[in-house]
N, CA, C, O and the ligand as a Tripos MOL2 file, in Angstrom:
@<TRIPOS>MOLECULE
protein
  321   319    81     0     0
PROTEIN
NO_CHARGES

@<TRIPOS>ATOM
      1 N           0.8620   -1.1920   -0.0440 N.3       1 MET1
      2 CA          0.1970   -0.0280   -0.0580 C.3       1 MET1
      3 C           0.8360    1.3790   -0.0410 C.2       1 MET1
      4 O           1.7560    1.6170    0.7410 O.2       1 MET1
      5 N           0.4230    2.1940   -0.7840 N.am      2 LYS2
      6 CA          1.2410    3.3970   -1.0450 C.3       2 LYS2
      7 C           0.8080    4.3230    0.1520 C.2       2 LYS2
      8 O          -0.3260    4.2910    0.6300 O.2       2 LYS2
      9 N           1.8600    5.1880    0.6090 N.am      3 SER3
     10 CA          1.3530    6.3420    1.7320 C.3       3 SER3
     11 C           2.1080    7.5530    1.2900 C.2       3 SER3
     12 O           3.0760    7.5380    0.5300 O.2       3 SER3
     13 N           1.4780    8.7720    1.9310 N.am      4 ARG4
     14 CA          2.1780   10.0670    1.5350 C.3       4 ARG4
     15 C           2.8650   10.4500    2.7090 C.2       4 ARG4
     16 O           2.4190   10.1140    3.8060 O.2       4 ARG4
     17 N           4.0060   11.1810    2.5930 N.am      5 CYS5
     18 CA          4.6720   11.7150    3.5990 C.3       5 CYS5
     19 C           3.8880   12.7870    4.0220 C.2       5 CYS5
     20 O           3.4580   13.5420    3.1500 O.2       5 CYS5
     21 N           3.5790   13.0340    5.3590 N.am      6 PRO6
     22 CA          2.9410   14.0280    5.9440 C.3       6 PRO6
     23 C           3.1640   15.3770    5.6990 C.2       6 PRO6
     24 O           2.2550   16.2060    5.6440 O.2       6 PRO6
     25 N           4.8070   15.7210    5.4920 N.am      7 VAL7
     26 CA          5.2960   17.0290    5.3850 C.3       7 VAL7
     27 C           5.2830   17.4870    3.9950 C.2       7 VAL7
     28 O           4.8070   18.5570    3.6170 O.2       7 VAL7
     29 N           5.8000   16.6620    3.3140 N.am      8 CYS8
     30 CA          6.1120   17.0400    1.6790 C.3       8 CYS8
     31 C           5.1560   16.5160    0.7640 C.2       8 CYS8
     32 O           5.1960   16.9100   -0.4010 O.2       8 CYS8
     33 N           4.3080   15.6890    1.1200 N.am      9 ARG9
     34 CA          3.2950   14.8980    0.3170 C.3       9 ARG9
     35 C           3.8520   13.9720   -0.7650 C.2       9 ARG9
     36 O           3.1670   13.5410   -1.6930 O.2       9 ARG9
     37 N           5.1490   13.7000   -0.5740 N.am     10 LYS10
     38 CA          5.7490   12.6980   -1.3900 C.3      10 LYS10
     39 C           4.9620   11.3470   -1.2410 C.2      10 LYS10
     40 O           4.6470   10.8840   -0.1440 O.2      10 LYS10
     41 N           4.6750   10.7560   -2.4530 N.am     11 VAL11
     42 CA          4.0440    9.4720   -2.4760 C.3      11 VAL11
     43 C           5.3840    8.3520   -1.9690 C.2      11 VAL11
     44 O           6.5380    8.5330   -2.3580 O.2      11 VAL11
     45 N           5.0660    7.4300   -1.2330 N.am     12 MET12
     46 CA          5.9980    6.5850   -1.0710 C.3      12 MET12
     47 C           5.4520    5.0670   -1.3580 C.2      12 MET12
     48 O           4.4910    4.6090   -0.7390 O.2      12 MET12
     49 N           6.0420    4.4600   -2.1880 N.am     13 ASP13
     50 CA          5.7760    3.2110   -2.5010 C.3      13 ASP13
     51 C           6.3590    2.2880   -1.1230 C.2      13 ASP13
     52 O           6.9390    2.7270   -0.1300 O.2      13 ASP13
     53 N           5.9740    0.8210   -1.4550 N.am     14 GLU14
     54 CA          6.4000    0.0190   -0.3950 C.3      14 GLU14
     55 C           7.9070   -0.0120    0.0040 C.2      14 GLU14
     56 O           8.3520   -0.1270    1.1460 O.2      14 GLU14
     57 N           8.6780    0.1280   -1.2800 N.am     15 ALA15
     58 CA          9.8810    0.1260   -1.0910 C.3      15 ALA15
     59 C          10.6900    1.4440   -0.3020 C.2      15 ALA15
     60 O          11.7330    1.4540    0.3520 O.2      15 ALA15
     61 N           9.8340    2.4240   -0.6260 N.am     16 GLY16
     62 CA         10.1470    3.8020    0.0540 C.3      16 GLY16
     63 C           9.7590    3.6800    1.4660 C.2      16 GLY16
     64 O          10.5160    4.0950    2.3440 O.2      16 GLY16
     65 N           8.6370    3.1400    1.7390 N.am     17 GLN17
     66 CA          8.2380    2.9330    3.3910 C.3      17 GLN17
     67 C           9.1260    2.1890    4.0610 C.2      17 GLN17
     68 O           9.6190    2.5630    5.1250 O.2      17 GLN17
     69 N           9.4260    0.9720    3.4400 N.am     18 GLN18
     70 CA         10.3310    0.0820    4.0800 C.3      18 GLN18
     71 C          11.9450    0.9000    4.3930 C.2      18 GLN18
     72 O          12.6340    0.6730    5.3870 O.2      18 GLN18
     73 N          12.2530    1.7390    3.4330 N.am     19 SER19
     74 CA         13.5990    2.3720    3.6910 C.3      19 SER19
     75 C          13.2890    3.5140    4.7150 C.2      19 SER19
     76 O          14.2020    3.7720    5.4990 O.2      19 SER19
     77 N          12.1740    4.2090    4.8170 N.am     20 SER20
     78 CA         11.8670    5.1510    5.8670 C.3      20 SER20
     79 C          11.9320    4.4290    7.1840 C.2      20 SER20
     80 O          12.4510    4.9420    8.1760 O.2      20 SER20
     81 N          11.4070    3.2500    7.1760 N.am     21 ARG21
     82 CA         11.3080    2.5990    8.5590 C.3      21 ARG21
     83 C          12.7470    2.1890    9.1030 C.2      21 ARG21
     84 O          13.1600    2.2520   10.2610 O.2      21 ARG21
     85 N          13.3630    1.7740    8.0150 N.am     22 GLU22
     86 CA         14.7790    1.2920    8.1870 C.3      22 GLU22
     87 C          15.5700    2.6850    8.8550 C.2      22 GLU22
     88 O          16.3580    2.6400    9.8000 O.2      22 GLU22
     89 N          15.2550    3.6140    8.2980 N.am     23 GLY23
     90 CA         16.1750    4.9630    8.7210 C.3      23 GLY23
     91 C          15.6040    5.4060    9.9890 C.2      23 GLY23
     92 O          16.3000    6.1590   10.6710 O.2      23 GLY23
     93 N          14.3340    5.0290   10.4600 N.am     24 GLY24
     94 CA         13.6340    5.3460   11.6500 C.3      24 GLY24
     95 C          12.9180    6.6690   11.5670 C.2      24 GLY24
     96 O          12.5290    7.2030   12.6060 O.2      24 GLY24
     97 N          12.7350    7.1900   10.4750 N.am     25 PHE25
     98 CA         11.8930    8.3200   10.1310 C.3      25 PHE25
     99 C          10.4350    8.0100    9.6140 C.2      25 PHE25
    100 O           9.7360    8.9620    9.2680 O.2      25 PHE25
    101 N           9.9520    6.7510    9.5450 N.am     26 TYR26
    102 CA          8.5200    6.5730    9.2160 C.3      26 TYR26
    103 C           7.5940    7.1670   10.0540 C.2      26 TYR26
    104 O           7.7180    6.9090   11.2510 O.2      26 TYR26
    105 N           6.5750    7.9980    9.6690 N.am     27 PRO27
    106 CA          5.9550    7.8740    8.3100 C.3      27 PRO27
    107 C           6.5470    8.8550    7.4940 C.2      27 PRO27
    108 O           6.0360    8.9090    6.3750 O.2      27 PRO27
    109 N           7.4590    9.6440    7.7010 N.am     28 PHE28
    110 CA          8.0250   10.6090    6.9750 C.3      28 PHE28
    111 C           8.9620    9.9400    5.8850 C.2      28 PHE28
    112 O           9.5270    8.8700    6.1090 O.2      28 PHE28
    113 N           9.1190   10.7610    4.4660 N.am     29 CYS29
    114 CA          9.9100   10.1620    3.5190 C.3      29 CYS29
    115 C          11.3050   10.0860    3.8220 C.2      29 CYS29
    116 O          12.0440    9.1880    3.4200 O.2      29 CYS29
    117 N          11.7110   11.2330    4.6760 N.am     30 CYS30
    118 CA         13.1310   11.2960    5.0490 C.3      30 CYS30
    119 C          13.3900   11.9550    6.3270 C.2      30 CYS30
    120 O          12.4340   12.4400    6.9310 O.2      30 CYS30
    121 N          14.6420   12.0330    6.8390 N.am     31 ASN31
    122 CA         14.8590   12.5690    8.1020 C.3      31 ASN31
    123 C          14.6960   14.0700    8.3340 C.2      31 ASN31
    124 O          14.4660   14.5900    9.4260 O.2      31 ASN31
    125 N          14.8400   14.6750    7.2120 N.am     32 ARG32
    126 CA         14.6170   16.2080    7.0210 C.3      32 ARG32
    127 C          13.1490   16.6210    7.4420 C.2      32 ARG32
    128 O          12.8330   17.5130    8.2290 O.2      32 ARG32
    129 N          12.2150   15.6480    6.6350 N.am     33 CYS33
    130 CA         10.8180   15.8270    6.8880 C.3      33 CYS33
    131 C          10.3190   15.4850    8.3240 C.2      33 CYS33
    132 O           9.2840   15.8830    8.8590 O.2      33 CYS33
    133 N          11.1520   14.7690    8.7670 N.am     34 ARG34
    134 CA         10.5530   14.1760   10.2590 C.3      34 ARG34
    135 C          11.1720   15.3760   11.1760 C.2      34 ARG34
    136 O          10.5680   15.6700   12.2070 O.2      34 ARG34
    137 N          12.2250   15.9920   10.8650 N.am     35 MET35
    138 CA         12.6390   17.0060   11.7990 C.3      35 MET35
    139 C          11.7160   18.2810   11.5830 C.2      35 MET35
    140 O          11.2140   18.7970   12.5820 O.2      35 MET35
    141 N          11.4730   18.8050   10.3410 N.am     36 ILE36
    142 CA         10.3360   19.6310    9.9310 C.3      36 ILE36
    143 C           9.1320   19.3540   10.7140 C.2      36 ILE36
    144 O           8.6810   20.3520   11.2760 O.2      36 ILE36
    145 N           8.4890   18.2560   10.9000 N.am     37 ASP37
    146 CA          7.4690   18.0890   11.6690 C.3      37 ASP37
    147 C           7.4580   18.0740   13.1390 C.2      37 ASP37
    148 O           6.5150   18.4290   13.8460 O.2      37 ASP37
    149 N           8.6690   17.6030   13.5540 N.am     38 LEU38
    150 CA          9.0750   17.8590   15.0200 C.3      38 LEU38
    151 C           9.3010   19.4160   15.4150 C.2      38 LEU38
    152 O           8.8470   19.8100   16.4890 O.2      38 LEU38
    153 N           9.9910   20.2950   14.5670 N.am     39 GLY39
    154 CA         10.0820   21.4670   14.8010 C.3      39 GLY39
    155 C           8.5410   22.2290   14.7810 C.2      39 GLY39
    156 O           8.3060   23.0990   15.6200 O.2      39 GLY39
    157 N           7.7060   21.9140   13.9560 N.am     40 LYS40
    158 CA          6.3680   22.3130   13.7650 C.3      40 LYS40
    159 C           5.6340   22.2010   15.0630 C.2      40 LYS40
    160 O           5.0720   23.2200   15.4650 O.2      40 LYS40
    161 N           5.5560   21.0770   15.7960 N.am     41 TRP41
    162 CA          5.0190   20.7980   16.9520 C.3      41 TRP41
    163 C           5.6890   21.5600   18.0600 C.2      41 TRP41
    164 O           5.0410   22.1880   18.8980 O.2      41 TRP41
    165 N           7.0790   21.4880   18.0470 N.am     42 PHE42
    166 CA          7.6960   22.2820   19.2330 C.3      42 PHE42
    167 C           7.3910   23.8090   19.2040 C.2      42 PHE42
    168 O           7.4170   24.5180   20.2100 O.2      42 PHE42
    169 N           7.0910   24.2510   17.9190 N.am     43 ASP43
    170 CA          7.1790   25.8240   17.8250 C.3      43 ASP43
    171 C           5.5190   26.1250   17.9720 C.2      43 ASP43
    172 O           5.1150   27.2750   18.1450 O.2      43 ASP43
    173 N           4.6520   25.0320   17.8880 N.am     44 GLY44
    174 CA          3.3160   25.4890   18.1620 C.3      44 GLY44
    175 C           2.3110   25.5600   17.0000 C.2      44 GLY44
    176 O           1.1140   25.2770   17.0560 O.2      44 GLY44
    177 N           3.0510   26.0140   15.8800 N.am     45 ASP45
    178 CA          2.3120   26.1610   14.5890 C.3      45 ASP45
    179 C           3.0040   25.7700   13.4320 C.2      45 ASP45
    180 O           3.7700   24.8070   13.4520 O.2      45 ASP45
    181 N           2.7650   26.5420   12.2730 N.am     46 TYR46
    182 CA          3.6070   25.8330   11.1560 C.3      46 TYR46
    183 C           4.7290   27.0940   10.8110 C.2      46 TYR46
    184 O           5.2720   27.1140    9.7070 O.2      46 TYR46
    185 N           4.9650   27.9080   11.6150 N.am     47 ARG47
    186 CA          6.0630   28.7130   11.4000 C.3      47 ARG47
    187 C           7.5520   28.2110   11.2480 C.2      47 ARG47
    188 O           7.9410   27.6530   12.2740 O.2      47 ARG47
    189 N           8.1900   28.2470   10.5550 N.am     48 ILE48
    190 CA          9.6070   28.1180   10.4360 C.3      48 ILE48
    191 C          10.5610   29.0870   11.1810 C.2      48 ILE48
    192 O          10.9620   30.0990   10.6060 O.2      48 ILE48
    193 N          10.9510   28.7760   12.5210 N.am     49 PRO49
    194 CA         11.7510   29.7270   13.3670 C.3      49 PRO49
    195 C          12.9330   30.3650   12.7650 C.2      49 PRO49
    196 O          13.2990   31.4540   13.2070 O.2      49 PRO49
    197 N          13.5900   29.7730   11.7610 N.am     50 ALA50
    198 CA         15.0430   30.1220   11.3190 C.3      50 ALA50
    199 C          14.6920   31.5110   10.2700 C.2      50 ALA50
    200 O          15.5830   32.1950    9.7660 O.2      50 ALA50
    201 N          13.3040   31.7370   10.0840 N.am     51 GLU51
    202 CA         13.2060   32.9080    9.3240 C.3      51 GLU51
    203 C          13.4420   34.2390    9.9600 C.2      51 GLU51
    204 O          13.7560   35.2270    9.2970 O.2      51 GLU51
    205 N          13.2790   34.2510   11.3120 N.am     52 VAL52
    206 CA         13.5760   35.4460   12.0040 C.3      52 VAL52
    207 C          15.2500   35.5680   12.5920 C.2      52 VAL52
    208 O          15.6530   34.6710   13.3320 O.2      52 VAL52
    209 N          15.9850   36.4780   12.2960 N.am     53 LYS53
    210 CA         17.5780   36.3660   12.7030 C.3      53 LYS53
    211 C          17.2740   36.6810   14.1950 C.2      53 LYS53
    212 O          16.2210   37.2120   14.5490 O.2      53 LYS53
    213 N          18.2720   36.3130   15.0450 N.am     54 PRO54
    214 CA         18.3190   36.4860   16.5790 C.3      54 PRO54
    215 C          18.0900   38.0990   16.8370 C.2      54 PRO54
    216 O          17.2470   38.6450   17.5490 O.2      54 PRO54
    217 N          19.0920   38.6580   16.0450 N.am     55 GLU55
    218 CA         19.0050   40.0770   16.5700 C.3      55 GLU55
    219 C          17.5850   40.8810   16.1650 C.2      55 GLU55
    220 O          17.0990   41.8120   16.8080 O.2      55 GLU55
    221 N          17.0900   40.3390   15.0430 N.am     56 GLU56
    222 CA         15.8210   40.9600   14.6100 C.3      56 GLU56
    223 C          14.6510   40.6130   15.8860 C.2      56 GLU56
    224 O          13.9050   41.4890   16.3220 O.2      56 GLU56
    225 N          14.6440   39.4420   16.2950 N.am     57 ALA57
    226 CA         13.8230   39.0260   17.2020 C.3      57 ALA57
    227 C          14.1190   39.6890   18.4390 C.2      57 ALA57
    228 O          13.1120   39.9460   19.0980 O.2      57 ALA57
    229 N          15.4130   40.1030   19.0350 N.am     58 GLU58
    230 CA         15.5740   40.9800   20.0800 C.3      58 GLU58
    231 C          14.9690   42.4410   19.9540 C.2      58 GLU58
    232 O          14.3570   43.0390   20.8400 O.2      58 GLU58
    233 N          15.2440   42.8710   18.7490 N.am     59 ASP59
    234 CA         14.6950   44.1390   18.6330 C.3      59 ASP59
    235 C          13.2200   44.4500   18.9500 C.2      59 ASP59
    236 O          12.7270   45.4030   19.5540 O.2      59 ASP59
    237 N          12.5440   43.1560   18.2530 N.am     60 ILE60
    238 CA         11.1270   43.1020   18.3420 C.3      60 ILE60
    239 C          10.5530   43.1130   19.7910 C.2      60 ILE60
    240 O           9.6480   43.8400   20.2000 O.2      60 ILE60
    241 N          11.2320   42.1900   20.4790 N.am     61 SER61
    242 CA         10.5900   41.9970   21.7800 C.3      61 SER61
    243 C          11.0460   43.3200   22.8320 C.2      61 SER61
    244 O          10.3750   43.5680   23.8340 O.2      61 SER61
    245 N          12.0960   44.0070   22.5150 N.am     62 GLU62
    246 CA         12.4350   45.1260   23.1410 C.3      62 GLU62
    247 C          11.5880   46.2530   22.9150 C.2      62 GLU62
    248 O          11.2460   46.9480   23.8730 O.2      62 GLU62
    249 N          11.1560   46.5490   21.5810 N.am     63 GLU63
    250 CA         10.1140   47.3240   21.3500 C.3      63 GLU63
    251 C           8.5810   47.1850   22.1050 C.2      63 GLU63
    252 O           7.8570   48.0940   22.5090 O.2      63 GLU63
    253 N           8.3840   45.8620   22.1390 N.am     64 THR64
    254 CA          7.0540   45.4980   22.6480 C.3      64 THR64
    255 C           7.3400   45.8630   24.1620 C.2      64 THR64
    256 O           6.4960   46.5640   24.7200 O.2      64 THR64
    257 N           8.2910   45.5110   24.7760 N.am     65 ALA65
    258 CA          8.5100   45.7480   26.1300 C.3      65 ALA65
    259 C           8.3950   47.1730   26.5360 C.2      65 ALA65
    260 O           7.7610   47.4590   27.5520 O.2      65 ALA65
    261 N           9.0060   48.1490   25.7580 N.am     66 LYS66
    262 CA          8.8510   49.6320   25.9110 C.3      66 LYS66
    263 C           7.4590   50.1220   25.7790 C.2      66 LYS66
    264 O           6.9720   50.9920   26.5010 O.2      66 LYS66
    265 N           6.7430   49.4060   24.6470 N.am     67 GLY67
    266 CA          5.3990   49.8750   24.4380 C.3      67 GLY67
    267 C           4.6410   49.5210   25.6080 C.2      67 GLY67
    268 O           3.7450   50.2990   25.9340 O.2      67 GLY67
    269 N           4.8520   48.4040   26.3570 N.am     68 GLU68
    270 CA          3.9420   47.8070   27.3520 C.3      68 GLU68
    271 C           4.2620   48.6850   28.6970 C.2      68 GLU68
    272 O           3.3600   48.9590   29.4890 O.2      68 GLU68
    273 N           5.5330   49.0790   28.8820 N.am     69 ASN69
    274 CA          5.8730   49.8600   30.0490 C.3      69 ASN69
    275 C           5.3500   51.2190   29.9880 C.2      69 ASN69
    276 O           4.9180   51.7840   30.9920 O.2      69 ASN69
    277 N           5.3780   51.7290   28.8900 N.am     70 ALA70
    278 CA          4.6080   53.2030   28.5990 C.3      70 ALA70
    279 C           3.3120   53.0990   28.9260 C.2      70 ALA70
    280 O           2.8140   53.8570   29.7590 O.2      70 ALA70
    281 N           2.6120   52.1420   28.3040 N.am     71 ALA71
    282 CA          1.2430   52.1080   28.6160 C.3      71 ALA71
    283 C           0.8910   51.8020   30.1210 C.2      71 ALA71
    284 O          -0.0910   52.4010   30.5600 O.2      71 ALA71
    285 N           1.5620   50.9490   30.9720 N.am     72 SER72
    286 CA          1.2280   50.5980   32.2170 C.3      72 SER72
    287 C           1.5840   51.8130   33.1940 C.2      72 SER72
    288 O           0.9960   51.9770   34.2630 O.2      72 SER72
    289 N           2.6820   52.7170   32.6890 N.am     73 GLN73
    290 CA          2.8920   53.9650   33.5570 C.3      73 GLN73
    291 C           2.0020   55.0360   33.2790 C.2      73 GLN73
    292 O           1.7850   55.8980   34.1300 O.2      73 GLN73
    293 N           1.3780   55.0560   31.9650 N.am     74 ARG74
    294 CA          0.3170   56.1060   31.8050 C.3      74 ARG74
    295 C          -1.1520   55.5570   32.6210 C.2      74 ARG74
    296 O          -2.0380   56.3160   33.0140 O.2      74 ARG74
    297 N          -1.1530   54.2190   32.7440 N.am     75 ASP75
    298 CA         -2.5500   53.8270   33.4090 C.3      75 ASP75
    299 C          -2.2700   54.1610   34.9810 C.2      75 ASP75
    300 O          -3.1950   54.6450   35.6340 O.2      75 ASP75
    301 N          -1.0880   53.9270   35.5620 N.am     76 LYS76
    302 CA         -0.8510   54.3950   36.7840 C.3      76 LYS76
    303 C          -1.0710   55.8620   37.1850 C.2      76 LYS76
    304 O          -1.7330   56.2400   38.1510 O.2      76 LYS76
    305 N          -0.5050   56.5310   36.4180 N.am     77 ALA77
    306 CA         -0.7090   57.9950   36.7460 C.3      77 ALA77
    307 C          -2.1230   58.4440   36.6630 C.2      77 ALA77
    308 O          -2.5050   59.3390   37.4160 O.2      77 ALA77
    309 N          -3.0490   57.8110   35.6810 N.am     78 GLU78
    310 CA         -4.4270   58.1620   35.7860 C.3      78 GLU78
    311 C          -5.1650   57.7410   36.9570 C.2      78 GLU78
    312 O          -6.0700   58.4160   37.4470 O.2      78 GLU78
    313 N          -4.7540   56.5620   37.4270 N.am     79 ASN79
    314 CA         -5.2630   55.9140   38.6490 C.3      79 ASN79
    315 C          -4.9380   56.8360   39.9430 C.2      79 ASN79
    316 O          -5.7430   56.9350   40.8690 O.2      79 ASN79
    317 N          -3.6950   57.4980   39.9270 N.am     80 ASP80
    318 CA         -3.2200   57.9620   41.2020 C.3      80 ASP80
    319 C          -4.0230   59.4450   41.1410 C.2      80 ASP80
    320 O          -3.9150   60.2440   42.0720 O.2      80 ASP80
    321 ZN          8.8120   14.2880    2.8860 Zn       81 ZN81
@<TRIPOS>BOND
     1     1     2 1
     2     2     3 1
     3     3     4 2
     4     3     5 am
     5     5     6 1
     6     6     7 1
     7     7     8 2
     8     7     9 am
     9     9    10 1
    10    10    11 1
    11    11    12 2
    12    11    13 am
    13    13    14 1
    14    14    15 1
    15    15    16 2
    16    15    17 am
    17    17    18 1
    18    18    19 1
    19    19    20 2
    20    19    21 am
    21    21    22 1
    22    22    23 1
    23    23    24 2
    24    23    25 am
    25    25    26 1
    26    26    27 1
    27    27    28 2
    28    27    29 am
    29    29    30 1
    30    30    31 1
    31    31    32 2
    32    31    33 am
    33    33    34 1
    34    34    35 1
    35    35    36 2
    36    35    37 am
    37    37    38 1
    38    38    39 1
    39    39    40 2
    40    39    41 am
    41    41    42 1
    42    42    43 1
    43    43    44 2
    44    43    45 am
    45    45    46 1
    46    46    47 1
    47    47    48 2
    48    47    49 am
    49    49    50 1
    50    50    51 1
    51    51    52 2
    52    51    53 am
    53    53    54 1
    54    54    55 1
    55    55    56 2
    56    55    57 am
    57    57    58 1
    58    58    59 1
    59    59    60 2
    60    59    61 am
    61    61    62 1
    62    62    63 1
    63    63    64 2
    64    63    65 am
    65    65    66 1
    66    66    67 1
    67    67    68 2
    68    67    69 am
    69    69    70 1
    70    70    71 1
    71    71    72 2
    72    71    73 am
    73    73    74 1
    74    74    75 1
    75    75    76 2
    76    75    77 am
    77    77    78 1
    78    78    79 1
    79    79    80 2
    80    79    81 am
    81    81    82 1
    82    82    83 1
    83    83    84 2
    84    83    85 am
    85    85    86 1
    86    86    87 1
    87    87    88 2
    88    87    89 am
    89    89    90 1
    90    90    91 1
    91    91    92 2
    92    91    93 am
    93    93    94 1
    94    94    95 1
    95    95    96 2
    96    95    97 am
    97    97    98 1
    98    98    99 1
    99    99   100 2
   100    99   101 am
   101   101   102 1
   102   102   103 1
   103   103   104 2
   104   103   105 am
   105   105   106 1
   106   106   107 1
   107   107   108 2
   108   107   109 am
   109   109   110 1
   110   110   111 1
   111   111   112 2
   112   111   113 am
   113   113   114 1
   114   114   115 1
   115   115   116 2
   116   115   117 am
   117   117   118 1
   118   118   119 1
   119   119   120 2
   120   119   121 am
   121   121   122 1
   122   122   123 1
   123   123   124 2
   124   123   125 am
   125   125   126 1
   126   126   127 1
   127   127   128 2
   128   127   129 am
   129   129   130 1
   130   130   131 1
   131   131   132 2
   132   131   133 am
   133   133   134 1
   134   134   135 1
   135   135   136 2
   136   135   137 am
   137   137   138 1
   138   138   139 1
   139   139   140 2
   140   139   141 am
   141   141   142 1
   142   142   143 1
   143   143   144 2
   144   143   145 am
   145   145   146 1
   146   146   147 1
   147   147   148 2
   148   147   149 am
   149   149   150 1
   150   150   151 1
   151   151   152 2
   152   151   153 am
   153   153   154 1
   154   154   155 1
   155   155   156 2
   156   155   157 am
   157   157   158 1
   158   158   159 1
   159   159   160 2
   160   159   161 am
   161   161   162 1
   162   162   163 1
   163   163   164 2
   164   163   165 am
   165   165   166 1
   166   166   167 1
   167   167   168 2
   168   167   169 am
   169   169   170 1
   170   170   171 1
   171   171   172 2
   172   171   173 am
   173   173   174 1
   174   174   175 1
   175   175   176 2
   176   175   177 am
   177   177   178 1
   178   178   179 1
   179   179   180 2
   180   179   181 am
   181   181   182 1
   182   182   183 1
   183   183   184 2
   184   183   185 am
   185   185   186 1
   186   186   187 1
   187   187   188 2
   188   187   189 am
   189   189   190 1
   190   190   191 1
   191   191   192 2
   192   191   193 am
   193   193   194 1
   194   194   195 1
   195   195   196 2
   196   195   197 am
   197   197   198 1
   198   198   199 1
   199   199   200 2
   200   199   201 am
   201   201   202 1
   202   202   203 1
   203   203   204 2
   204   203   205 am
   205   205   206 1
   206   206   207 1
   207   207   208 2
   208   207   209 am
   209   209   210 1
   210   210   211 1
   211   211   212 2
   212   211   213 am
   213   213   214 1
   214   214   215 1
   215   215   216 2
   216   215   217 am
   217   217   218 1
   218   218   219 1
   219   219   220 2
   220   219   221 am
   221   221   222 1
   222   222   223 1
   223   223   224 2
   224   223   225 am
   225   225   226 1
   226   226   227 1
   227   227   228 2
   228   227   229 am
   229   229   230 1
   230   230   231 1
   231   231   232 2
   232   231   233 am
   233   233   234 1
   234   234   235 1
   235   235   236 2
   236   235   237 am
   237   237   238 1
   238   238   239 1
   239   239   240 2
   240   239   241 am
   241   241   242 1
   242   242   243 1
   243   243   244 2
   244   243   245 am
   245   245   246 1
   246   246   247 1
   247   247   248 2
   248   247   249 am
   249   249   250 1
   250   250   251 1
   251   251   252 2
   252   251   253 am
   253   253   254 1
   254   254   255 1
   255   255   256 2
   256   255   257 am
   257   257   258 1
   258   258   259 1
   259   259   260 2
   260   259   261 am
   261   261   262 1
   262   262   263 1
   263   263   264 2
   264   263   265 am
   265   265   266 1
   266   266   267 1
   267   267   268 2
   268   267   269 am
   269   269   270 1
   270   270   271 1
   271   271   272 2
   272   271   273 am
   273   273   274 1
   274   274   275 1
   275   275   276 2
   276   275   277 am
   277   277   278 1
   278   278   279 1
   279   279   280 2
   280   279   281 am
   281   281   282 1
   282   282   283 1
   283   283   284 2
   284   283   285 am
   285   285   286 1
   286   286   287 1
   287   287   288 2
   288   287   289 am
   289   289   290 1
   290   290   291 1
   291   291   292 2
   292   291   293 am
   293   293   294 1
   294   294   295 1
   295   295   296 2
   296   295   297 am
   297   297   298 1
   298   298   299 1
   299   299   300 2
   300   299   301 am
   301   301   302 1
   302   302   303 1
   303   303   304 2
   304   303   305 am
   305   305   306 1
   306   306   307 1
   307   307   308 2
   308   307   309 am
   309   309   310 1
   310   310   311 1
   311   311   312 2
   312   311   313 am
   313   313   314 1
   314   314   315 1
   315   315   316 2
   316   315   317 am
   317   317   318 1
   318   318   319 1
   319   319   320 2
@<TRIPOS>SUBSTRUCTURE
     1 MET1         2 RESIDUE 1 A MET
     2 LYS2         6 RESIDUE 1 A LYS
     3 SER3        10 RESIDUE 1 A SER
     4 ARG4        14 RESIDUE 1 A ARG
     5 CYS5        18 RESIDUE 1 A CYS
     6 PRO6        22 RESIDUE 1 A PRO
     7 VAL7        26 RESIDUE 1 A VAL
     8 CYS8        30 RESIDUE 1 A CYS
     9 ARG9        34 RESIDUE 1 A ARG
    10 LYS10       38 RESIDUE 1 A LYS
    11 VAL11       42 RESIDUE 1 A VAL
    12 MET12       46 RESIDUE 1 A MET
    13 ASP13       50 RESIDUE 1 A ASP
    14 GLU14       54 RESIDUE 1 A GLU
    15 ALA15       58 RESIDUE 1 A ALA
    16 GLY16       62 RESIDUE 1 A GLY
    17 GLN17       66 RESIDUE 1 A GLN
    18 GLN18       70 RESIDUE 1 A GLN
    19 SER19       74 RESIDUE 1 A SER
    20 SER20       78 RESIDUE 1 A SER
    21 ARG21       82 RESIDUE 1 A ARG
    22 GLU22       86 RESIDUE 1 A GLU
    23 GLY23       90 RESIDUE 1 A GLY
    24 GLY24       94 RESIDUE 1 A GLY
    25 PHE25       98 RESIDUE 1 A PHE
    26 TYR26      102 RESIDUE 1 A TYR
    27 PRO27      106 RESIDUE 1 A PRO
    28 PHE28      110 RESIDUE 1 A PHE
    29 CYS29      114 RESIDUE 1 A CYS
    30 CYS30      118 RESIDUE 1 A CYS
    31 ASN31      122 RESIDUE 1 A ASN
    32 ARG32      126 RESIDUE 1 A ARG
    33 CYS33      130 RESIDUE 1 A CYS
    34 ARG34      134 RESIDUE 1 A ARG
    35 MET35      138 RESIDUE 1 A MET
    36 ILE36      142 RESIDUE 1 A ILE
    37 ASP37      146 RESIDUE 1 A ASP
    38 LEU38      150 RESIDUE 1 A LEU
    39 GLY39      154 RESIDUE 1 A GLY
    40 LYS40      158 RESIDUE 1 A LYS
    41 TRP41      162 RESIDUE 1 A TRP
    42 PHE42      166 RESIDUE 1 A PHE
    43 ASP43      170 RESIDUE 1 A ASP
    44 GLY44      174 RESIDUE 1 A GLY
    45 ASP45      178 RESIDUE 1 A ASP
    46 TYR46      182 RESIDUE 1 A TYR
    47 ARG47      186 RESIDUE 1 A ARG
    48 ILE48      190 RESIDUE 1 A ILE
    49 PRO49      194 RESIDUE 1 A PRO
    50 ALA50      198 RESIDUE 1 A ALA
    51 GLU51      202 RESIDUE 1 A GLU
    52 VAL52      206 RESIDUE 1 A VAL
    53 LYS53      210 RESIDUE 1 A LYS
    54 PRO54      214 RESIDUE 1 A PRO
    55 GLU55      218 RESIDUE 1 A GLU
    56 GLU56      222 RESIDUE 1 A GLU
    57 ALA57      226 RESIDUE 1 A ALA
    58 GLU58      230 RESIDUE 1 A GLU
    59 ASP59      234 RESIDUE 1 A ASP
    60 ILE60      238 RESIDUE 1 A ILE
    61 SER61      242 RESIDUE 1 A SER
    62 GLU62      246 RESIDUE 1 A GLU
    63 GLU63      250 RESIDUE 1 A GLU
    64 THR64      254 RESIDUE 1 A THR
    65 ALA65      258 RESIDUE 1 A ALA
    66 LYS66      262 RESIDUE 1 A LYS
    67 GLY67      266 RESIDUE 1 A GLY
    68 GLU68      270 RESIDUE 1 A GLU
    69 ASN69      274 RESIDUE 1 A ASN
    70 ALA70      278 RESIDUE 1 A ALA
    71 ALA71      282 RESIDUE 1 A ALA
    72 SER72      286 RESIDUE 1 A SER
    73 GLN73      290 RESIDUE 1 A GLN
    74 ARG74      294 RESIDUE 1 A ARG
    75 ASP75      298 RESIDUE 1 A ASP
    76 LYS76      302 RESIDUE 1 A LYS
    77 ALA77      306 RESIDUE 1 A ALA
    78 GLU78      310 RESIDUE 1 A GLU
    79 ASN79      314 RESIDUE 1 A ASN
    80 ASP80      318 RESIDUE 1 A ASP
    81 ZN81       321 GROUP 0 **** ****
């Protein structure tokens, strides 16, 4: 029976499934697809983490923190 790799949708015939079992990455067609699927679960969705460079990610979180601080300080002033 043929099956499809859940990641890249490549059709695996019985020989392909056999070799993926032997490689330890069944039901995926190859180890790369297996790692992609694991990363997907760890990340919580379908984003590819490597798309954001570490420096850029830091900038984004810094901006967000500043914005939240300013907002909470404003709220405090109003409540006082
Ligand atoms: Zn695949």
